[in-house]
DOLUM-564417 format. One line per 2 residues: number of its first residue (from 1); for each residue x negated, y negated, z negated of C-alpha. Coordinates in steps of 0.25 Angstrom, whole numbers, plus 2048, in hexadecimal, padded with zeros to 3 digits. Last residue first. Example, Ala and Ser with C-alpha at 12.3 -4.5 7.8 and 13.67 -1.06 7.14 Angstrom:
residues 2
2 = 7C9 804 7E3  7CF 812 7E1
***
This chain:
residues 1002
1002 = 4D8 BA9 409  4E4 BB2 405
1000 = 4EF BB8 40D  4FC BB8 406
998 = 506 BBE 410  511 BB4 415
996 = 520 BB2 412  526 BA6 419
994 = 533 BA0 415  53B B95 41C
992 = 546 B8F 415  550 B86 41D
990 = 55A B7B 419  568 B79 415
988 = 56E B72 421  56E B7F 428
986 = 56A B8B 41F  55B B91 421
984 = 554 B9C 41C  547 BA0 425
982 = 53D BAB 424  52F BAD 427
980 = 527 BBA 424  519 BBF 422
978 = 519 BCE 41D  50B BD1 423
976 = 507 BC5 42C  507 BC4 43B
974 = 516 BC2 43B  514 BB4 435
972 = 50E BB0 441  51A BB2 44A
970 = 523 BAD 440  51A B9F 43F
968 = 51B B9E 44E  529 B9F 44F
966 = 52B B93 444  521 B8A 44C
964 = 524 B8D 45A  530 B84 45C
962 = 53C B84 452  546 B7C 459
960 = 546 B83 467  547 B91 460
958 = 53D B9D 461  543 BA9 45C
956 = 53C BB0 451  547 BB7 44B
954 = 548 BAF 43F  547 BA2 447
952 = 553 BA5 450  55B BA9 444
950 = 558 B9D 43E  55B B95 44A
948 = 569 B9C 44B  56C B9A 43D
946 = 569 B8C 43C  55D B86 435
944 = 55E B7D 429  560 B6E 429
942 = 556 B6B 41F  554 B6F 410
940 = 546 B75 412  53F B81 40B
938 = 532 B86 410  52F B93 40A
936 = 521 B9A 40A  51E BA7 402
934 = 510 BAC 401  510 BBC 400
932 = 508 BC5 3F9  510 BC6 3EC
930 = 519 BB9 3ED  512 BAD 3EE
928 = 519 B9F 3F0  51A B93 3F9
926 = 526 B8A 3FA  526 B7F 404
924 = 532 B75 401  538 B6A 40B
922 = 543 B61 407  549 B56 40F
920 = 54F B4A 409  55D B46 410
918 = 55F B44 41F  55B B51 424
916 = 556 B51 433  548 B53 430
914 = 549 B5E 425  54B B6B 42E
912 = 547 B68 43C  53A B5F 43B
910 = 536 B62 42B  53A B70 42A
908 = 532 B73 438  526 B6C 433
906 = 527 B74 425  529 B82 42D
904 = 51C B7D 437  514 B7B 42B
902 = 516 B88 425  50E B93 42D
900 = 506 B88 434  4FA B90 431
898 = 4FB B9F 42D  4F9 BA1 41E
896 = 4EE BA2 415  4EF BA4 405
894 = 4EC B9D 3F8  4F9 B99 3F1
892 = 4F9 B8D 3E8  503 B8E 3DD
890 = 512 B8C 3DB  513 B87 3EA
888 = 51F B7E 3ED  51C B74 3F9
886 = 526 B69 3F9  52B B5F 403
884 = 536 B55 402  538 B4D 40E
882 = 541 B41 412  538 B38 407
880 = 52F B32 411  531 B36 420
878 = 523 B34 427  51B B35 41B
876 = 523 B41 418  521 B49 426
874 = 512 B45 424  511 B4C 416
872 = 519 B58 41B  50F B5A 426
870 = 503 B57 41D  509 B61 412
868 = 50B B6C 41D  4FE B6C 422
866 = 4F8 B6C 413  501 B78 410
864 = 4FD B80 41D  4EE B7D 417
862 = 4F1 B81 409  4F7 B8E 40E
860 = 4E8 B91 414  4E8 B94 422
858 = 4E9 BA1 42A  4E5 BA4 439
856 = 4EE BA7 444  4ED B9B 44C
854 = 4DE B99 44B  4D6 B8C 44A
852 = 4E3 B84 449  4E0 B78 441
850 = 4E7 B6E 449  4F3 B6C 440
848 = 4EB B6C 433  4E3 B61 437
846 = 4EF B59 43D  4F8 B5B 430
844 = 4EC B57 427  4E9 B4A 430
842 = 4F8 B47 42F  4F8 B49 41F
840 = 4EC B40 41E  4F3 B35 428
838 = 500 B36 41F  4F8 B34 412
836 = 4F0 B28 419  4FE B22 41D
834 = 504 B25 40F  4F9 B1E 408
832 = 4F9 B11 413  508 B0F 410
830 = 510 B04 419  505 B01 423
828 = 4FF B0E 425  50C B14 423
826 = 510 B10 430  504 B15 438
824 = 506 B23 431  513 B23 435
822 = 510 B20 443  505 B2B 443
820 = 50F B36 43E  51A B32 448
818 = 510 B33 453  50A B40 44F
816 = 518 B46 44E  51B B3F 45B
814 = 510 B47 462  514 B55 45B
812 = 509 B5C 454  508 B6C 458
810 = 4FA B6F 457  4FD B79 44B
808 = 509 B7E 452  502 B7F 460
806 = 4F7 B88 458  502 B90 453
804 = 509 B92 460  4FB B94 466
802 = 4FA B9F 45D  507 BA5 45F
800 = 503 BA5 46E  4F7 BAC 46B
798 = 4FF BB7 464  507 BBA 470
796 = 4FC BBC 479  4F7 BC5 46E
794 = 504 BCD 46E  503 BCE 47D
792 = 4F6 BD2 47E  4F9 BDD 475
790 = 503 BE2 47D  4FB BE2 489
788 = 4F0 BEA 482  4FB BF4 47D
786 = 4FF BF6 48C  4F1 BF8 491
784 = 4ED C02 487  4FA C0A 488
782 = 4F8 C09 498  4E9 C0E 496
780 = 4ED C1A 48C  4F8 C1F 495
778 = 504 C23 48B  50D C2F 48D
776 = 516 C29 48B  51B C1C 491
774 = 518 C0E 48C  521 C02 48B
772 = 51E BF3 488  522 BE6 47F
770 = 52E BEE 478  539 BE6 473
768 = 546 BF0 473  549 BEB 482
766 = 53A BF0 486  53C BFE 480
764 = 54A BFF 486  545 BFC 494
762 = 53A C06 493  543 C11 48D
760 = 54D C0D 49A  542 C10 4A3
758 = 542 C1E 49F  534 C25 49C
756 = 535 C28 48E  528 C2C 487
754 = 528 C20 480  51F C14 47B
752 = 522 C06 477  518 BFA 476
750 = 51C BEF 46E  516 BE1 46D
748 = 516 BDB 45F  517 BCB 45F
746 = 519 BCB 46E  525 BD2 46E
744 = 52B BCB 463  529 BD1 455
742 = 536 BD2 44B  541 BD6 451
740 = 539 BDD 45C  533 BE6 452
738 = 541 BEC 450  545 BEE 45E
736 = 537 BF5 460  53A BFE 455
734 = 547 C02 45A  543 C05 468
732 = 537 C0D 462  540 C16 45C
730 = 543 C19 44D  545 C26 445
728 = 53C C2E 44F  534 C27 459
726 = 536 C26 468  532 C17 46D
724 = 523 C18 469  51E C0B 466
722 = 511 C03 466  512 BF6 45E
720 = 507 BEB 461  500 BE0 45A
718 = 502 BE5 44B  4FC BD8 442
716 = 509 BD9 43A  504 BE7 433
714 = 50C BE9 427  519 BE3 42D
712 = 516 BEA 43A  513 BF6 433
710 = 520 BF8 42C  527 BF4 438
708 = 523 C00 43F  525 C0B 435
706 = 533 C0F 438  52C C13 447
704 = 524 C1E 440  516 C24 446
702 = 50D C19 443  501 C14 449
700 = 4FA C08 446  4EE C05 44F
698 = 4E3 BF9 450  4DF BF9 45F
696 = 4D1 BFC 463  4D6 C00 471
694 = 4D1 C0E 46F  4DA C0E 463
692 = 4E6 C0B 46C  4E4 C19 474
690 = 4E2 C21 468  4EC C1B 460
688 = 4F7 C1D 46B  4F3 C2C 46C
686 = 4F4 C2E 45E  501 C28 45E
684 = 507 C2F 469  502 C3D 461
682 = 509 C38 454  516 C37 45A
680 = 51F C2D 453  51A C21 459
678 = 517 C13 455  50A C0B 458
676 = 506 BFE 452  4FA BF7 458
674 = 4F1 BEE 452  4E7 BE5 45B
672 = 4D9 BE5 455  4D2 BDC 44B
670 = 4CF BE8 442  4D3 BF6 448
668 = 4DA BFE 43F  4E0 C0B 444
666 = 4ED C0F 43B  4F4 C1C 43C
664 = 501 C1A 434  501 C26 434
662 = 4F7 C31 434  4F3 C36 441
660 = 4ED C44 446  4F6 C50 441
658 = 4FF C45 43C  502 C40 42E
656 = 50B C36 429  508 C28 421
654 = 512 C22 41A  517 C13 41D
652 = 520 C0D 411  52D C11 410
650 = 539 C15 419  539 C24 41A
648 = 533 C2B 425  53A C34 42F
646 = 534 C42 430  52D C43 43D
644 = 530 C4D 448  53F C4E 443
642 = 544 C5C 447  54C C5F 453
640 = 55A C64 455  55E C6C 461
638 = 565 C64 46C  574 C61 46F
636 = 57B C59 479  588 C50 478
634 = 58E C48 483  59B C40 47E
632 = 5A4 C3A 488  5AC C2E 489
630 = 5BA C2B 485  5C1 C28 493
628 = 5C0 C37 498  5BC C3F 48B
626 = 5AF C45 48A  5A6 C51 485
624 = 598 C54 48A  58E C5F 485
622 = 57F C61 486  578 C6D 481
620 = 56A C6F 47B  55D C78 47C
618 = 554 C6C 483  557 C71 490
616 = 565 C70 48D  565 C62 48B
614 = 55D C5E 496  565 C67 4A0
612 = 571 C5F 49B  56B C51 49C
610 = 567 C55 4AA  575 C58 4AD
608 = 57A C4B 4A7  571 C43 4AF
606 = 572 C4A 4BC  57F C45 4C2
604 = 577 C3B 4CA  57B C2D 4C5
602 = 587 C24 4C8  592 C22 4BE
600 = 59B C2F 4BF  5A9 C2C 4BF
598 = 5AC C36 4CB  5A4 C41 4C5
596 = 594 C44 4C7  58D C51 4C5
594 = 57F C52 4CC  57A C5C 4C2
592 = 585 C63 4B9  587 C5C 4AB
590 = 595 C56 4AD  599 C63 4B3
588 = 5A2 C69 4A7  5A7 C5B 4A2
586 = 5AC C56 4AF  5BA C5D 4AD
584 = 5BB C55 4A1  5BA C47 4A7
582 = 5AD C40 4A1  5AF C34 498
580 = 5B0 C25 49C  5A7 C1F 490
578 = 5A8 C1F 481  59A C27 480
576 = 595 C32 477  587 C38 478
574 = 586 C43 46E  579 C4B 469
572 = 57B C58 463  570 C5C 45A
570 = 56D C6C 459  569 C75 44E
568 = 578 C77 44A  57F C6B 44F
566 = 579 C5D 44B  57F C50 44F
564 = 57B C45 458  582 C37 45E
562 = 580 C2D 469  58C C24 46A
560 = 58F C1D 477  598 C10 476
558 = 5A2 C09 47E  5A3 C02 48C
556 = 5A0 C08 49A  59D C16 495
554 = 599 C1F 4A1  58B C19 4A3
552 = 588 C18 494  58C C27 491
550 = 583 C2B 49D  577 C23 499
548 = 579 C29 48A  579 C38 490
546 = 56D C34 49A  565 C2E 48F
544 = 568 C38 483  563 C43 48E
542 = 558 C3C 494  553 C39 485
540 = 554 C47 481  54B C49 48D
538 = 540 C40 488  540 C47 47B
536 = 542 C56 47E  54A C5B 474
534 = 54C C60 466  554 C57 45F
532 = 551 C4C 453  55B C43 44B
530 = 551 C3B 441  55B C2D 444
528 = 569 C30 445  571 C30 454
526 = 57C C27 453  575 C1F 460
524 = 580 C16 465  581 C11 474
522 = 589 C05 477  590 C02 484
520 = 594 BF5 489  58D BF4 496
518 = 57F BF2 49B  578 BFD 495
516 = 569 BFE 498  563 BF9 48A
514 = 56C C03 482  567 C0F 48B
512 = 559 C0D 486  55D C0B 477
510 = 567 C16 479  55C C20 47E
508 = 552 C1B 473  55C C1D 468
506 = 55F C2B 46D  550 C2F 46D
504 = 54E C2A 45F  559 C30 45A
502 = 557 C3E 460  54A C3F 45A
500 = 544 C4A 462  53E C58 45D
498 = 537 C5D 46A  538 C63 476
496 = 530 C60 482  538 C63 48E
494 = 533 C65 49C  53C C64 4A8
492 = 537 C6C 4B3  542 C76 4B3
490 = 543 C74 4C2  552 C70 4C1
488 = 54F C67 4B5  544 C60 4BB
486 = 54D C5D 4C8  558 C58 4BF
484 = 54E C4F 4B8  549 C49 4C5
482 = 557 C48 4CA  55B C40 4BD
480 = 550 C36 4BE  552 C33 4CD
478 = 561 C31 4CA  55E C27 4BE
476 = 555 C20 4C8  560 C1F 4D2
474 = 56A C19 4C8  55F C0F 4C4
472 = 55D C0B 4D2  56C C09 4D3
470 = 56C C00 4C6  560 BF8 4CB
468 = 567 BF5 4D8  573 BF1 4D1
466 = 56C BE7 4C9  564 BE2 4D4
464 = 572 BDE 4DA  578 BD9 4CD
462 = 56B BD0 4CB  56C BCA 4DA
460 = 57A BC7 4D7  578 BC0 4CA
458 = 56C BB9 4CF  575 BB3 4DA
456 = 573 BB8 4E9  572 BAC 4F2
454 = 57D BAE 4FE  57D BB2 50B
452 = 56F BB8 50B  576 BC7 506
450 = 56C BD0 50E  561 BD3 503
448 = 56A BD5 4F7  575 BDD 4FF
446 = 569 BE5 505  565 BE8 4F7
444 = 572 BEB 4F2  574 BF5 4FE
442 = 567 BFC 4FC  569 BFE 4ED
440 = 577 C03 4EE  572 C0C 4F9
438 = 568 C11 4F1  571 C14 4E6
436 = 57B C1D 4EF  570 C24 4F7
434 = 56A C2A 4EA  575 C31 4E4
432 = 579 C35 4F2  56C C3A 4F4
430 = 56C C42 4E8  579 C49 4EB
428 = 576 C4D 4F8  568 C51 4F3
426 = 56F C5A 4E8  578 C60 4F2
424 = 56C C63 4FB  564 C68 4F0
422 = 570 C71 4EB  570 C78 4F8
420 = 561 C7B 4F7  562 C7E 4E8
418 = 56B C8B 4EC  561 C8E 4F7
416 = 556 C8E 4EC  55F C96 4E1
414 = 55F CA1 4EC  550 CA0 4EF
412 = 54E C9F 4DF  556 CAD 4DD
410 = 54E CB3 4E8  541 CAE 4E2
408 = 545 CB4 4D4  548 CC0 4D9
406 = 539 CC1 4E1  533 CBC 4D3
404 = 53A CC7 4CC  534 CD1 4D5
402 = 527 CCB 4D4  528 CCB 4C5
400 = 52D CD9 4C4  522 CDE 4CE
398 = 517 CD7 4C5  51D CDE 4B8
396 = 51E CEB 4BF  50F CE9 4C3
394 = 50C CE6 4B5  512 CF3 4B0
392 = 50C CFB 4BB  4FE CF4 4B7
390 = 500 CF7 4A8  504 D05 4AA
388 = 4F8 D07 4B3  4EE D02 4A9
386 = 4F5 D0B 49E  4F6 D18 4A6
384 = 4E7 D1D 4A3  4ED D28 499
382 = 4EA D25 48B  4DF D2A 483
380 = 4D6 D27 48E  4D0 D1B 487
378 = 4CC D26 47C  4CE D23 46D
376 = 4C4 D26 462  4C5 D18 45C
374 = 4C2 D0A 45C  4BF D06 46C
372 = 4C8 D12 470  4D3 D0D 468
370 = 4D2 D00 46E  4D3 D05 47C
368 = 4DF D0D 478  4E7 D01 471
366 = 4E3 CF9 47E  4E8 D03 487
364 = 4F5 D04 480  4F6 CF4 47F
362 = 4F4 CF4 48F  500 CFE 491
360 = 508 CF5 488  505 CE9 48E
358 = 50A CEF 49C  516 CF4 496
356 = 518 CE5 491  515 CE0 49E
354 = 520 CE8 4A5  52A CE4 49B
352 = 527 CD5 49E  52C CD7 4AC
350 = 534 CCA 4AC  536 CC4 49E
348 = 543 CC8 497  540 CC0 48B
346 = 540 CCB 481  537 CD1 48B
344 = 52E CC5 48A  52E CC5 47B
342 = 529 CD4 47D  51F CCF 486
340 = 51A CC5 47C  518 CCE 470
338 = 512 CD9 479  508 CCF 47E
336 = 505 CCB 470  502 CD9 46D
334 = 4F8 CDA 479  4F1 CCE 474
332 = 4F0 CD4 466  4EA CE1 46B
330 = 4E0 CDA 473  4DC CD1 467
328 = 4DC CDC 45D  4D2 CE5 467
326 = 4C9 CD9 467  4CA CD8 459
324 = 4C6 CE6 457  4B9 CE5 460
322 = 4B5 CD7 459  4AA CDC 452
320 = 4A5 CE1 45F  4A1 CD4 463
318 = 497 CD1 459  48E CDE 45A
316 = 491 CDE 468  48A CD1 46B
314 = 494 CC5 46E  49B CC4 47C
312 = 4A8 CCB 476  4A9 CBF 46C
310 = 4AB CB6 479  4B6 CC0 47D
308 = 4BC CC1 46F  4BD CB1 470
306 = 4C4 CB1 47D  4CE CBB 479
304 = 4D0 CB2 46C  4D3 CA6 474
302 = 4DC CAE 47D  4E4 CB3 472
300 = 4E6 CA5 46B  4E9 CA0 479
298 = 4F4 CAB 47B  4FA CA7 46D
296 = 4FB C99 470  502 C9B 47E
294 = 50D CA4 478  511 CAD 483
292 = 520 CAF 487  521 CA6 493
290 = 513 CAA 497  517 CB7 499
288 = 50E CBC 4A5  504 CB0 4A2
286 = 502 CB6 494  503 CC3 498
284 = 4F7 CC2 4A0  4EF CB9 496
282 = 4F2 CC4 48B  4ED CCF 495
280 = 4E0 CC6 496  4DC CC4 489
278 = 4DE CD3 484  4D7 CD9 490
276 = 4CC CCF 48F  4C9 CD3 480
274 = 4C7 CE1 484  4BE CDD 491
272 = 4B6 CD5 487  4B3 CDF 47E
270 = 4AF CEA 488  4A7 CE0 490
268 = 49F CDB 484  49C CEA 481
266 = 497 CEC 490  48E CE0 48D
264 = 488 CE5 481  486 CF4 485
262 = 47D CF2 492  482 CF4 4A0
260 = 481 CFF 4AB  48E CFA 4B4
258 = 496 D06 4BB  497 D11 4B1
256 = 495 D08 4A6  4A2 D01 4A9
254 = 4A9 D0F 4A7  4A9 D0D 499
252 = 4B0 D1B 496  4BB D15 48E
250 = 4B7 D05 48D  4AF CFC 494
248 = 4B6 CFF 4A2  4C3 CFF 49C
246 = 4C1 CF2 497  4BB CEC 4A3
244 = 4C9 CF1 4AA  4D1 CEB 49F
242 = 4C9 CDD 4A1  4CD CDF 4B0
240 = 4DC CE1 4AD  4DC CD5 4A5
238 = 4D5 CCD 4AE  4E0 CD0 4B9
236 = 4EB CCE 4AE  4E5 CC0 4AC
234 = 4E3 CBE 4BB  4F2 CC2 4BD
232 = 4F7 CB9 4B2  4F1 CAD 4BA
230 = 4FE CAE 4C2  4FB CA9 4D0
228 = 4ED CA9 4D7  4F4 CB0 4E2
226 = 4E8 CB9 4E8  4DF CB8 4DC
224 = 4EA CBB 4D2  4EE CC8 4DA
222 = 4E0 CCC 4DB  4DE CCB 4CD
220 = 4EB CD2 4CA  4E8 CDE 4D3
218 = 4D9 CE0 4D1  4DC CDF 4C1
216 = 4E7 CE9 4C2  4DF CF3 4CA
214 = 4D4 CF0 4C1  4DC CF4 4B4
212 = 4E2 D00 4BB  4D5 D05 4C1
210 = 4CE D04 4B2  4D8 D0B 4AC
208 = 4D8 D16 4B6  4C8 D16 4B5
206 = 4C8 D16 4A5  4D2 D22 4A6
204 = 4CA D29 4B1  4BC D27 4A9
202 = 4C3 D2D 49C  4C8 D39 4A4
200 = 4BB D3B 4AB  4B3 D3B 49E
198 = 4BD D46 498  4BD D4E 4A5
196 = 4AD D4E 4A4  4AD D52 496
194 = 4B8 D5D 499  4B0 D63 4A5
192 = 4A3 D63 49E  4A7 D6A 491
190 = 4AB D63 485  4A7 D59 47B
188 = 4AD D4B 478  4A7 D40 470
186 = 4B3 D39 468  4B3 D2A 466
184 = 4AC D1F 45D  4A0 D27 45A
182 = 499 D1C 453  496 D0E 452
180 = 49C D02 44B  4A6 CF7 44D
178 = 49B CED 44E  495 CF3 45C
176 = 487 CF0 45C  47C CF9 454
174 = 483 D07 457  47B D14 458
172 = 481 D21 45B  478 D2E 45D
170 = 481 D3B 460  47C D48 45C
168 = 485 D54 461  47F D62 45B
166 = 486 D6D 465  486 D7B 45F
164 = 488 D86 469  47A D84 46F
162 = 474 D80 47C  481 D76 480
160 = 481 D72 48E  482 D62 48F
158 = 48A D58 495  48C D48 492
156 = 497 D3F 492  496 D2F 490
154 = 49E D25 48A  497 D17 488
152 = 493 D0F 47C  485 D09 47E
150 = 47C D02 474  46D D04 475
148 = 466 D05 468  45C CFC 462
146 = 466 CF7 457  462 D03 44F
144 = 463 D12 44D  464 D14 45C
142 = 46E D19 466  46C D17 475
140 = 477 D13 47D  482 D1E 482
138 = 47C D2B 481  47C D3A 486
136 = 476 D48 485  46B D47 47C
134 = 467 D54 478  465 D58 469
132 = 470 D63 469  479 D59 470
130 = 475 D4A 46F  47D D3E 472
128 = 478 D30 471  481 D23 46D
126 = 482 D15 46E  48D D0B 468
124 = 496 D11 465  499 D1E 46A
122 = 4A7 D1D 472  4A9 D29 47C
120 = 4A1 D35 47C  4A2 D41 485
118 = 49C D4E 483  49A D5A 48E
116 = 498 D68 48D  491 D71 497
114 = 496 D80 494  48C D8B 490
112 = 48B D89 481  499 D8D 47E
110 = 49B D91 46E  49B D82 469
108 = 498 D7B 45B  497 D6C 45C
106 = 48E D65 451  48F D56 450
104 = 486 D4C 44D  486 D3D 44C
102 = 47A D34 44A  47B D25 446
100 = 478 D16 44A  47D D0A 442
98 = 483 CFD 444  491 CFD 43F
96 = 48C D01 430  490 D0F 42B
94 = 499 D0E 41F  493 D11 411
92 = 499 D1C 407  48E D26 40A
90 = 492 D25 418  49F D20 41D
88 = 4A2 D20 42B  4AD D16 431
86 = 4A3 D0C 437  49D D1A 43E
84 = 4A8 D18 449  4B1 D24 44A
82 = 4B1 D32 453  4AC D39 44B
80 = 4AE D3A 43D  4A2 D3A 434
78 = 499 D44 42D  48C D3F 427
76 = 47E D43 429  471 D41 421
74 = 465 D42 429  45C D4F 42B
72 = 468 D56 432  467 D4D 43E
70 = 458 D4F 441  459 D5A 44A
68 = 467 D55 451  461 D47 454
66 = 461 D3B 44C  466 D2B 44D
64 = 467 D27 43F  46F D1B 439
62 = 47B D24 434  47A D34 436
60 = 488 D3A 439  48D D48 43A
58 = 49B D4A 442  4A8 D4D 43C
56 = 4B3 D4D 446  4B5 D4A 455
54 = 4AD D51 460  4BA D50 46A
52 = 4B9 D5D 472  4BB D5C 481
50 = 4C8 D61 488  4C7 D6F 48B
48 = 4C6 D77 498  4B9 D7E 493
46 = 4B5 D78 486  4B8 D85 47D
44 = 4BA D82 46F  4B7 D8E 465
42 = 4A9 D8A 463  4AD D7B 461
40 = 4A9 D78 453  4A6 D69 450
38 = 49B D66 445  497 D5B 43E
36 = 49F D5D 431  4AB D62 439
34 = 4AE D5C 448  4BC D5E 44D
32 = 4C2 D67 457  4CE D62 45D
30 = 4DB D60 455  4D8 D50 452
28 = 4DF D4B 45E  4D9 D3D 464
26 = 4E3 D31 461  4EA D2E 46E
24 = 4F7 D30 46A  4F5 D29 45C
22 = 4EE D1E 461  4F8 D1A 46B
20 = 503 D1B 461  4FA D12 457
18 = 4F8 D07 462  507 D09 466
16 = 50B D06 458  501 CFA 456
14 = 507 CF4 463  515 CF6 45D
12 = 512 CEF 450  50C CE4 457
10 = 518 CE2 460  521 CE2 454
8 = 51A CD7 44E  51A CCF 459
6 = 529 CD1 45B  52B CCE 44D
4 = 523 CC1 44E  52C CBE 45B
2 = 539 CC0 453  533 CB6 448
***
């Protein structure tokens, strides 16, 4: 609001300056005036007097060029001169823009002996001047149609009056200039000396102005060519050159005295030079005050200026329509420059007052030049001091900058001397920090290489390697701290401030550190989800990592609590430990660089100093409070942030709109591998989608981690999960851990993405269940290679499952065949019918067991039941009256199921659950339909399953007793929507196995 008020005040001030300038330079009206086409100068002496302006009422004949003899034969009208004829109203109609006409004024004089002179300034766009019928001057060749020759050049003519009444006839024509023609500026009449002085004064003004601008052009352009330093010098030299061209093409138009060119290119030079003045003065100040200029505004002004220059190349009838726009463009540039300069003055920028005064001189010159183009005002109305004022102010500005630079160099020299002394101390401390761990590594390595007296045990070897690792890790921390310390000192640390999820950052940091803690210390994150702060994401992680790692280092046993609370517009984050604490006398110096105390445990003494610098550079503050023996609390505050995404309610999946994506974003490729991508950043998702789509993968992209399991349930055919670690509401670590509770690393590979670069992040990702890890920004080739490898891993695992199924189908134990054949042989002597029935059942069992064309194909339910009945009948025949088996199905269900879905469970019940019972075993298979699901329940009254074995089966763990059958069934069921298997068992009471499978029709 303050900036808008300032801009408004500058505009008002500029308008006032323009008004005052116009008032001060407005021609005085107390001289003689023409009345009804006659000016009476009989009582005026031309000797030693200034020339008379022939202003007032002239006679005017539109659309005709006539001489004095024929003038009275045409209808004439009284008009005010000077003014454009577009302001005339004749017979109720305005005169057209493109027109010709004749002006006449009668001047009455007393003295006819003197030589008189007449001077013109601005008569658009061609004219011829006659005195008493004699042509004494012209610019261009006027005509009554467009065949005229345009040119608008001031000229001076001299004549000797032959009578006391001068008839002044002016022929004017304009068929090109869109603002209109006419006598725009006053015509002067005087004796020979006064007119000559008037002409010489105007030329002198233009030459002085030209000399000033050309001097500045040569100085700044030469300076730029010499040093090639500071492109603002080039911009200002071009501004001076454009101002010089503007001076040569306006006023007395001196350029035509040196070069004889036609009107069309001359008029284009006029317009282009005026636009270039505004454009390059803006570019100069943009470079000189770059910290205060708005880059977007400057780009817009540059684009408009370039467009206006291109328009100036069009024919005059078109480009002259933009004359007022050109003036407005230059005025807007100067107003914006004033606005920025006042802001720079307020912020105490070096030498900006000189720039402001130079801008004021430019503004005054621009106002006079604009008024000269549009109304009766001469460029020489103001003293020719403006270019020199501008030059003087800019010289003082440059001198001020050089002086400041010299003083700054002196200060830097003194600072370098101090830093040089500190450097020696720094090198001594750093050398010591490097020397100690290096000596440790060398000593331990030598002891391992030279100790040949006794063989080194594995534990001793592990202990020594662990020591080497810890020492090397300490060196790595030291190097990282030194790099950050160097960046902070050189102000090379770039911060990318944004609204960051504090919970997610803290959770990820805690997860990383939790995996590396080797002592009895627990870390608790009490920060609520949905808490945001304004910070640089990576640097906030570094702050939290330093503080929490420091707390862990000085806490041998206990806990570390991380909390936050709101205080005004800030969030205060606390890291509280139960460690040894900090002595009161050390609290004031604990954040100093290289600060270490007697009880310090390793480190360089830079960690807390870097943490303090990072907090303060993000607009916050850090505090410490401690009681020796009870622990320490480090707290820092940062500005509150706003959530980047609204937290979604727990409900069916919704659709979210982004500028270029709609979520969920699905790219369906039939028969191709399917990848689920999860990232809260729409730009990252777009990049991943574009890369993976080129490889012909099916893509499902979502921007909310809470929806991962909904899609895994709805889309069981997903082959790969690509997961971003940093997401609001839930982190990638949490999602990965939850996914691994249901899917193994081969069933659903996970590729995790993060912008973090610490090795601890990679360790935490792998330990939470990720298969691979990739840093941002992503390399397309590396991404596609890793995705391809993970998909091959899953494909290999699926092939193994298929082979398990095939093996399961072909699995017939030799002693089973031997026992069945012996039973058939025995029955052939005792009961021929039973023998034949057993042969039929055995043949059915063998035929179904060897029918494994495709391990993943579906078979009719009747075929699976036929296999089960064949197997049970064989078992019944071998052990008569030991088994009661029934299939309970109210009505036939026509559906498809995976092969060997039920038979291995029946076989397992007969061999493990029922075989050891002495009483009659009961086995019941219940099949029913519920909506779109078919339910299979296999109920037995066997010995049951122990709680430990039942837990292993439920978790999908392979056991020594169960073989591959049940595990294989569990794996295959995961490929179908909502398919599940559940075990319920009680020891010595029996077991119930329930399978829920979606109905798939034939």
